[in-house]
Structure formats: C-alpha cells, structure tokens
matplotlib code that plots the C-alpha trace (Angstrom):
import matplotlib.pyplot as plt

x = [0.0, 1.4, 0.7, 1.2, 1.6, 0.8, 0.1, 3.2, 3.6, 6.5, 8.0, 7.4, 3.7, 3.4, 4.8, 2.5, -0.6, 0.3, 1.1, -0.9, -2.9, -3.6, -7.2, -8.3, -9.8, -6.3, -5.3, -8.6, -8.2, -4.7, -5.9, -9.0, -6.8, -4.5, -7.4, -8.9, -5.6, -5.2, -8.8, -8.3, -6.5, -8.3, -10.4, -8.1, -8.6, -7.8, -7.4, -7.2, -6.1, -5.7, -8.2, -8.9, -5.7, -7.3, -10.6, -10.3, -7.9, -9.2, -8.4, -11.3, -13.5, -13.3, -11.2, -12.8, -16.2, -14.5, -12.6, -15.7, -17.5, -14.5, -14.7, -18.4, -17.6, -14.9, -17.0, -20.6, -20.6, -17.4, -17.0, -13.3, -12.2, -13.2, -12.4, -12.2, -11.7, -10.4, -10.1, -10.3, -10.8, -14.3]
y = [0.0, 3.4, 6.3, 9.9, 12.6, 16.1, 17.3, 17.7, 21.0, 22.5, 25.6, 28.0, 27.0, 27.3, 30.9, 31.7, 30.5, 32.3, 35.7, 38.6, 38.9, 35.2, 34.0, 31.3, 29.5, 28.8, 26.7, 24.8, 24.1, 22.6, 20.4, 19.2, 18.3, 16.3, 14.4, 13.7, 12.2, 10.2, 8.9, 7.0, 4.4, 4.7, 7.1, 9.5, 10.6, 14.1, 14.8, 18.5, 19.3, 22.6, 24.3, 27.0, 28.9, 30.0, 31.0, 34.7, 34.5, 36.3, 35.4, 36.8, 36.6, 34.3, 31.4, 29.0, 29.2, 28.8, 25.8, 24.0, 24.6, 23.1, 20.0, 19.6, 19.9, 17.2, 14.7, 15.2, 16.6, 15.1, 12.0, 12.4, 12.1, 11.7, 14.7, 14.8, 18.1, 17.9, 20.8, 21.3, 25.0, 25.5]
z = [0.0, -1.0, 1.4, 0.3, 2.8, 1.5, -1.9, -4.0, -5.9, -7.7, -6.0, -8.9, -9.1, -5.3, -5.4, -8.4, -6.5, -3.3, -4.8, -3.4, -6.7, -6.9, -6.5, -4.1, -7.0, -8.3, -5.3, -5.3, -9.0, -8.5, -5.6, -7.6, -10.5, -8.2, -6.8, -10.2, -11.2, -7.9, -7.8, -11.0, -8.9, -5.5, -3.5, -1.7, 1.9, 3.0, 6.7, 7.7, 11.3, 13.2, 10.8, 13.4, 12.4, 9.2, 10.8, 10.0, 7.0, 3.9, 0.3, -1.9, 1.3, 4.3, 3.4, 5.8, 3.8, 0.5, 2.0, 3.2, -0.1, -1.8, 0.5, -0.3, -4.0, -3.6, -1.7, -2.6, -6.1, -7.7, -5.4, -5.7, -2.0, 1.5, 3.6, 7.4, 9.3, 12.9, 15.4, 19.1, 19.2, 17.8]

ax = plt.figure().add_subplot(projection="3d")
ax.plot(x, y, z, "-o")
ax.set_aspect("equal")
plt.show()
C-alpha cells in the first residue's frame, strides 16, 4: 500500500498561486486536478487538522467558507475524495 503525505507541488507553481494577486480558485483548482488524477486508482482521503488557524484569514473573502464549499464539491458533487476536518478549538 502506497501512502502519500501532503500534496506535491513545484516551487514555482506554489509561489505563483500564493502571490498577493492570486485568487483562491487557483489553489482549489490545483488540488482538484490532483485528486482527479489520484482517484483514477483509488479514493483519496484528505485529513485536515488545526483548521482554526485560518478562521479569520481572507483570500477573496473568508477562506474558511470557501474551503468548506470546496470540501463539499470534492466529496458530494465530484465524489473524488473523503475529507475529514479535525479541530479542538471551535
């Protein structure tokens, strides 16, 4: 069984996505494409811990709402992955 930790990304693409003028759609699009590719072999499981650290972070609006909408898209709309979110602070 092969286990992958993290989502691999080239440094230049990482810098491009996280520029000040970048949109949150860019990072979600990258992750979605990654899961499309990975789900051809098996259903990936994404586990997110310590989510409270982005509670008030803004990228085109509150990131936490965009992130949960993205998780719903991955799981219920596209059926690409299982997503678990864990936090103790909320």
